[in-house]
Structures are given as C-alpha cells and as structure tokens.
Biopython code that builds the backbone (N, CA, C, O; Angstrom):
import numpy as np
from Bio.PDB.StructureBuilder import StructureBuilder

atoms = [
    (1, "UNK", "N", (92.626, 78.386, -44.612)),
    (1, "UNK", "CA", (91.484, 77.723, -42.969)),
    (1, "UNK", "C", (91.714, 76.125, -43.090)),
    (1, "UNK", "O", (91.433, 75.694, -44.209)),
    (2, "UNK", "N", (92.082, 75.346, -42.339)),
    (2, "UNK", "CA", (92.076, 74.100, -42.344)),
    (2, "UNK", "C", (90.999, 73.858, -41.437)),
    (2, "UNK", "O", (90.905, 74.689, -40.534)),
    (3, "UNK", "N", (89.876, 72.615, -41.452)),
    (3, "UNK", "CA", (88.239, 72.557, -41.339)),
    (3, "UNK", "C", (88.767, 72.492, -39.513)),
    (3, "UNK", "O", (87.617, 72.467, -39.074)),
    (4, "UNK", "N", (89.508, 72.457, -38.441)),
    (4, "UNK", "CA", (90.160, 72.377, -37.316)),
    (4, "UNK", "C", (89.920, 73.788, -37.019)),
    (4, "UNK", "O", (89.418, 74.036, -35.923)),
    (5, "UNK", "N", (90.111, 74.460, -37.570)),
    (5, "UNK", "CA", (89.986, 75.909, -37.340)),
    (5, "UNK", "C", (88.012, 76.651, -37.050)),
    (5, "UNK", "O", (87.285, 77.314, -36.311)),
    (6, "UNK", "N", (88.096, 75.833, -38.339)),
    (6, "UNK", "CA", (86.585, 75.968, -39.036)),
    (6, "UNK", "C", (85.748, 75.637, -37.329)),
    (6, "UNK", "O", (84.981, 76.366, -36.700)),
    (7, "UNK", "N", (86.171, 74.559, -37.063)),
    (7, "UNK", "CA", (84.818, 74.138, -35.901)),
    (7, "UNK", "C", (85.468, 74.823, -34.554)),
    (7, "UNK", "O", (84.860, 74.874, -33.484)),
    (8, "UNK", "N", (86.145, 75.089, -34.661)),
    (8, "UNK", "CA", (86.083, 75.622, -33.191)),
    (8, "UNK", "C", (85.703, 77.165, -32.800)),
    (8, "UNK", "O", (85.677, 77.707, -31.695)),
    (9, "UNK", "N", (85.366, 77.769, -34.340)),
    (9, "UNK", "CA", (84.785, 78.760, -34.221)),
    (9, "UNK", "C", (83.237, 78.757, -34.036)),
    (9, "UNK", "O", (82.494, 77.961, -34.611)),
    (10, "UNK", "N", (83.001, 79.319, -33.537)),
    (10, "UNK", "CA", (80.924, 79.465, -32.755)),
    (10, "UNK", "C", (80.572, 79.960, -33.982)),
    (10, "UNK", "O", (81.202, 80.163, -35.020)),
    (11, "UNK", "N", (78.728, 80.208, -33.438)),
    (11, "UNK", "CA", (77.853, 80.367, -34.831)),
    (11, "UNK", "C", (78.173, 81.166, -35.499)),
    (11, "UNK", "O", (78.547, 81.276, -36.667)),
    (12, "UNK", "N", (77.921, 82.081, -34.253)),
    (12, "UNK", "CA", (77.829, 84.300, -35.388)),
    (12, "UNK", "C", (78.913, 83.700, -35.949)),
    (12, "UNK", "O", (78.767, 82.914, -36.885)),
    (13, "UNK", "N", (79.976, 83.966, -35.502)),
    (13, "UNK", "CA", (81.694, 83.432, -36.029)),
    (13, "UNK", "C", (81.678, 83.237, -36.737)),
    (13, "UNK", "O", (82.306, 84.108, -37.340)),
    (14, "UNK", "N", (81.182, 82.208, -37.686)),
    (14, "UNK", "CA", (81.257, 81.352, -38.883)),
    (14, "UNK", "C", (80.069, 81.926, -39.721)),
    (14, "UNK", "O", (80.045, 81.485, -40.870)),
    (15, "UNK", "N", (79.281, 82.630, -39.469)),
    (15, "UNK", "CA", (78.337, 83.153, -40.177)),
    (15, "UNK", "C", (79.144, 84.795, -40.484)),
    (15, "UNK", "O", (78.998, 85.142, -41.656)),
    (16, "UNK", "N", (79.750, 85.559, -39.823)),
    (16, "UNK", "CA", (80.604, 86.333, -39.867)),
    (16, "UNK", "C", (81.124, 86.184, -41.079)),
    (16, "UNK", "O", (80.595, 86.398, -42.170)),
    (17, "UNK", "N", (82.572, 85.668, -40.737)),
    (17, "UNK", "CA", (82.753, 84.414, -40.919)),
    (17, "UNK", "C", (82.881, 84.464, -43.357)),
    (17, "UNK", "O", (83.564, 84.950, -44.258)),
    (18, "UNK", "N", (81.274, 83.285, -43.060)),
    (18, "UNK", "CA", (80.897, 83.176, -44.254)),
    (18, "UNK", "C", (80.754, 84.835, -45.343)),
    (18, "UNK", "O", (80.539, 84.910, -46.553)),
    (19, "UNK", "N", (80.935, 85.782, -44.500)),
    (19, "UNK", "CA", (80.009, 86.893, -44.672)),
    (19, "UNK", "C", (81.255, 87.066, -46.130)),
    (19, "UNK", "O", (81.274, 86.928, -47.353)),
    (20, "UNK", "N", (82.441, 87.566, -44.663)),
    (20, "UNK", "CA", (83.080, 87.889, -45.779)),
    (20, "UNK", "C", (83.860, 87.387, -46.926)),
    (20, "UNK", "O", (84.336, 87.944, -47.915)),
    (21, "UNK", "N", (83.848, 85.833, -46.384)),
    (21, "UNK", "CA", (83.938, 85.082, -47.487)),
    (21, "UNK", "C", (83.625, 85.418, -48.951)),
    (21, "UNK", "O", (84.446, 85.342, -49.865)),
    (22, "UNK", "N", (82.257, 85.823, -49.078)),
    (22, "UNK", "CA", (82.057, 85.814, -50.190)),
    (22, "UNK", "C", (81.412, 87.162, -50.484)),
    (22, "UNK", "O", (80.309, 87.303, -51.013)),
    (23, "UNK", "N", (82.038, 87.914, -50.174)),
    (23, "UNK", "CA", (82.747, 89.140, -50.007)),
    (23, "UNK", "C", (83.869, 89.704, -51.042)),
    (23, "UNK", "O", (83.904, 90.589, -51.896)),
    (24, "UNK", "N", (84.814, 88.682, -50.495)),
    (24, "UNK", "CA", (86.031, 88.439, -51.094)),
    (24, "UNK", "C", (85.889, 87.889, -52.407)),
    (24, "UNK", "O", (86.211, 88.545, -53.398)),
    (25, "UNK", "N", (85.308, 86.429, -52.497)),
    (25, "UNK", "CA", (84.509, 85.715, -53.745)),
    (25, "UNK", "C", (84.634, 86.562, -54.654)),
    (25, "UNK", "O", (85.578, 86.724, -55.427)),
    (26, "UNK", "N", (83.421, 87.258, -54.542)),
    (26, "UNK", "CA", (82.927, 88.776, -55.144)),
    (26, "UNK", "C", (84.486, 89.648, -55.920)),
    (26, "UNK", "O", (84.839, 89.708, -57.098)),
    (27, "UNK", "N", (84.966, 90.080, -54.968)),
    (27, "UNK", "CA", (86.196, 90.609, -55.262)),
    (27, "UNK", "C", (87.032, 89.916, -56.426)),
    (27, "UNK", "O", (87.129, 90.146, -57.631)),
    (28, "UNK", "N", (87.393, 89.311, -55.878)),
    (28, "UNK", "CA", (88.099, 88.451, -56.956)),
    (28, "UNK", "C", (87.939, 88.284, -58.039)),
    (28, "UNK", "O", (88.881, 88.545, -58.787)),
    (29, "UNK", "N", (86.355, 87.645, -58.752)),
    (29, "UNK", "CA", (85.776, 87.520, -59.601)),
    (29, "UNK", "C", (86.121, 88.278, -60.146)),
    (29, "UNK", "O", (86.895, 87.999, -61.061)),
    (30, "UNK", "N", (85.755, 89.673, -59.910)),
    (30, "UNK", "CA", (85.516, 91.292, -60.183)),
    (30, "UNK", "C", (87.322, 91.348, -60.976)),
    (30, "UNK", "O", (87.627, 91.240, -62.164)),
    (31, "UNK", "N", (87.900, 91.482, -60.190)),
    (31, "UNK", "CA", (89.447, 91.325, -60.868)),
    (31, "UNK", "C", (90.009, 90.469, -61.223)),
    (31, "UNK", "O", (91.226, 90.583, -61.372)),
    (32, "UNK", "N", (89.167, 88.918, -61.584)),
    (32, "UNK", "CA", (89.677, 88.242, -63.116)),
    (32, "UNK", "C", (89.021, 88.411, -64.181)),
    (32, "UNK", "O", (89.290, 87.796, -65.213)),
    (33, "UNK", "N", (88.078, 89.261, -64.083)),
    (33, "UNK", "CA", (86.816, 89.764, -65.657)),
    (33, "UNK", "C", (88.115, 91.239, -65.454)),
    (33, "UNK", "O", (89.072, 91.469, -66.194)),
    (34, "UNK", "N", (87.863, 91.690, -64.727)),
    (34, "UNK", "CA", (88.970, 93.051, -65.461)),
    (34, "UNK", "C", (89.971, 92.737, -65.768)),
    (34, "UNK", "O", (90.669, 93.592, -66.315)),
    (35, "UNK", "N", (90.754, 90.806, -65.487)),
    (35, "UNK", "CA", (92.194, 90.468, -65.599)),
    (35, "UNK", "C", (92.992, 91.417, -64.633)),
    (35, "UNK", "O", (94.070, 91.652, -65.179)),
    (36, "UNK", "N", (92.909, 92.029, -63.472)),
    (36, "UNK", "CA", (93.803, 92.384, -62.336)),
    (36, "UNK", "C", (94.538, 91.210, -62.023)),
    (36, "UNK", "O", (95.733, 91.198, -61.728)),
    (37, "UNK", "N", (93.958, 90.447, -62.079)),
    (37, "UNK", "CA", (94.062, 89.309, -60.990)),
    (37, "UNK", "C", (94.906, 88.235, -61.279)),
    (37, "UNK", "O", (94.572, 87.257, -61.949)),
    (38, "UNK", "N", (96.308, 88.472, -60.627)),
    (38, "UNK", "CA", (97.679, 87.125, -60.725)),
    (38, "UNK", "C", (96.905, 86.055, -60.590)),
    (38, "UNK", "O", (96.123, 85.811, -61.508)),
    (39, "UNK", "N", (96.959, 84.943, -59.106)),
    (39, "UNK", "CA", (97.068, 84.123, -59.008)),
    (39, "UNK", "C", (95.138, 83.828, -58.803)),
    (39, "UNK", "O", (94.379, 84.083, -57.868)),
    (40, "UNK", "N", (94.872, 83.084, -60.397)),
    (40, "UNK", "CA", (93.837, 83.041, -60.568)),
    (40, "UNK", "C", (93.479, 81.765, -59.283)),
    (40, "UNK", "O", (92.379, 81.768, -58.731)),
    (41, "UNK", "N", (94.690, 80.596, -58.879)),
    (41, "UNK", "CA", (93.446, 80.253, -57.685)),
    (41, "UNK", "C", (93.401, 80.391, -56.246)),
    (41, "UNK", "O", (93.461, 79.550, -55.349)),
    (42, "UNK", "N", (93.325, 81.189, -56.242)),
    (42, "UNK", "CA", (93.287, 81.733, -55.020)),
    (42, "UNK", "C", (91.612, 82.485, -54.782)),
    (42, "UNK", "O", (91.194, 83.104, -53.803)),
    (43, "UNK", "N", (90.780, 82.077, -56.331)),
    (43, "UNK", "CA", (89.332, 81.934, -56.378)),
    (43, "UNK", "C", (89.177, 80.260, -56.041)),
    (43, "UNK", "O", (88.203, 79.514, -55.941)),
    (44, "UNK", "N", (90.024, 80.149, -55.971)),
    (44, "UNK", "CA", (88.918, 78.092, -55.706)),
    (44, "UNK", "C", (89.418, 78.321, -54.312)),
    (44, "UNK", "O", (88.676, 78.278, -53.330)),
    (45, "UNK", "N", (90.877, 78.600, -54.255)),
    (45, "UNK", "CA", (90.714, 78.796, -52.556)),
    (45, "UNK", "C", (89.886, 79.336, -51.646)),
    (45, "UNK", "O", (89.702, 78.729, -50.590)),
    (46, "UNK", "N", (89.380, 80.307, -51.842)),
    (46, "UNK", "CA", (88.121, 80.507, -51.012)),
    (46, "UNK", "C", (86.800, 80.329, -51.271)),
    (46, "UNK", "O", (85.816, 80.800, -50.701)),
    (47, "UNK", "N", (86.950, 79.168, -52.737)),
    (47, "UNK", "CA", (85.148, 78.733, -53.176)),
    (47, "UNK", "C", (85.532, 77.292, -51.746)),
    (47, "UNK", "O", (84.703, 76.950, -50.902)),
    (48, "UNK", "N", (86.880, 76.747, -51.865)),
    (48, "UNK", "CA", (86.995, 75.928, -50.614)),
    (48, "UNK", "C", (86.347, 76.378, -48.559)),
    (48, "UNK", "O", (85.854, 75.860, -47.557)),
    (49, "UNK", "N", (86.608, 77.032, -48.841)),
    (49, "UNK", "CA", (87.086, 78.120, -47.363)),
    (49, "UNK", "C", (85.014, 78.199, -47.543)),
    (49, "UNK", "O", (84.485, 77.465, -46.709)),
    (50, "UNK", "N", (84.494, 78.583, -48.012)),
    (50, "UNK", "CA", (83.409, 78.709, -48.296)),
    (50, "UNK", "C", (82.176, 77.335, -48.039)),
    (50, "UNK", "O", (81.314, 76.959, -47.244)),
    (51, "UNK", "N", (82.674, 77.054, -49.019)),
    (51, "UNK", "CA", (82.372, 75.219, -48.963)),
    (51, "UNK", "C", (82.657, 74.289, -47.341)),
    (51, "UNK", "O", (82.098, 73.261, -46.959)),
    (52, "UNK", "N", (83.537, 74.970, -46.769)),
    (52, "UNK", "CA", (84.278, 74.033, -45.347)),
    (52, "UNK", "C", (83.121, 75.419, -44.264)),
    (52, "UNK", "O", (82.429, 75.111, -43.293)),
    (53, "UNK", "N", (83.206, 76.278, -44.617)),
    (53, "UNK", "CA", (82.192, 77.454, -43.512)),
    (53, "UNK", "C", (80.451, 76.100, -44.096)),
    (53, "UNK", "O", (80.047, 75.247, -43.305)),
    (54, "UNK", "N", (79.999, 76.238, -45.089)),
    (54, "UNK", "CA", (78.568, 76.660, -45.779)),
    (54, "UNK", "C", (78.371, 74.653, -44.738)),
    (54, "UNK", "O", (77.228, 74.444, -44.331)),
    (55, "UNK", "N", (79.362, 73.573, -44.470)),
    (55, "UNK", "CA", (79.633, 72.090, -44.101)),
    (55, "UNK", "C", (79.618, 72.188, -42.350)),
    (55, "UNK", "O", (79.102, 71.116, -42.034)),
    (56, "UNK", "N", (79.831, 72.705, -41.477)),
    (56, "UNK", "CA", (80.340, 73.206, -40.937)),
    (56, "UNK", "C", (79.040, 73.664, -40.089)),
    (56, "UNK", "O", (78.678, 73.391, -38.944)),
    (57, "UNK", "N", (78.488, 74.461, -41.096)),
    (57, "UNK", "CA", (77.164, 75.689, -40.368)),
    (57, "UNK", "C", (75.910, 74.713, -40.773)),
    (57, "UNK", "O", (74.835, 74.993, -40.243)),
    (58, "UNK", "N", (75.956, 73.449, -41.779)),
    (58, "UNK", "CA", (74.637, 72.621, -41.725)),
    (58, "UNK", "C", (74.640, 71.665, -40.831)),
    (58, "UNK", "O", (73.649, 71.466, -40.128)),
    (59, "UNK", "N", (76.268, 70.599, -40.684)),
    (59, "UNK", "CA", (76.340, 70.053, -39.289)),
    (59, "UNK", "C", (75.602, 70.455, -38.646)),
    (59, "UNK", "O", (74.432, 70.162, -38.893)),
    (60, "UNK", "N", (76.089, 71.854, -36.804)),
    (60, "UNK", "CA", (75.517, 72.514, -36.205)),
    (60, "UNK", "C", (74.167, 72.677, -36.955)),
    (60, "UNK", "O", (73.558, 73.213, -36.029)),
    (61, "UNK", "N", (73.523, 72.625, -37.666)),
    (61, "UNK", "CA", (71.669, 72.272, -37.226)),
    (61, "UNK", "C", (71.135, 71.590, -37.443)),
    (61, "UNK", "O", (69.940, 71.562, -37.147)),
    (62, "UNK", "N", (71.926, 70.404, -38.267)),
    (62, "UNK", "CA", (71.209, 69.241, -37.924)),
    (62, "UNK", "C", (71.636, 68.424, -36.831)),
    (62, "UNK", "O", (71.017, 67.363, -36.754)),
    (63, "UNK", "N", (73.082, 68.731, -35.404)),
    (63, "UNK", "CA", (72.397, 68.124, -34.751)),
    (63, "UNK", "C", (71.244, 69.104, -33.691)),
    (63, "UNK", "O", (70.714, 68.769, -32.631)),
    (64, "UNK", "N", (71.160, 70.095, -34.284)),
    (64, "UNK", "CA", (69.841, 70.539, -32.770)),
    (64, "UNK", "C", (68.571, 70.468, -33.671)),
    (64, "UNK", "O", (67.869, 71.457, -33.881)),
    (65, "UNK", "N", (68.356, 69.392, -34.123)),
    (65, "UNK", "CA", (67.185, 69.433, -34.598)),
    (65, "UNK", "C", (67.364, 66.809, -33.826)),
    (65, "UNK", "O", (66.412, 66.048, -34.000)),
]
sb = StructureBuilder()
sb.init_structure("model")
sb.init_model(0)
sb.init_chain("A")
sb.init_seg("    ")
for serial, (resi, resn, name, xyz) in enumerate(atoms, 1):
    if name == "N":
        sb.init_residue(resn, " ", resi, " ")
    sb.init_atom(name, np.array(xyz, "f"), 0.0, 1.0, " ", f" {name:<3s}", serial, name[0])
structure = sb.get_structure()
C-alpha cells in the first residue's frame, strides 16, 4: 500500500483498515511462532502499512486542532 493510496481514504476507512492490518499482523505473528510462515518479510510489510495509516491519522488529528 502506497502513501498516496492511504491519503485518499476517509478517516473512518483508515480506522477500519488499521483494525484489519492489526488482525493480519496478529495472524502472521502466530504463524511465525508455530513455524508455518513461509515468507517472514510479510510481517515487515504489514508493520509498515500500519505505520503509514497511523501517520495519516495523526496528521489529520493535528490539522483538526
């Protein structure tokens, strides 16, 4: 997910996306612990997506104040 794609989403969509990304990260970590995760770099990609979404949410929060 690119930052330009994230900026196009509304705040409510971003919150939903953040929730789903955190669920996805949980599942990937669980698979990694069990040993069934084939590509470990998926965890890194999801973490970066979470950071992008949280950054945009924070920017919008600061613009509102």
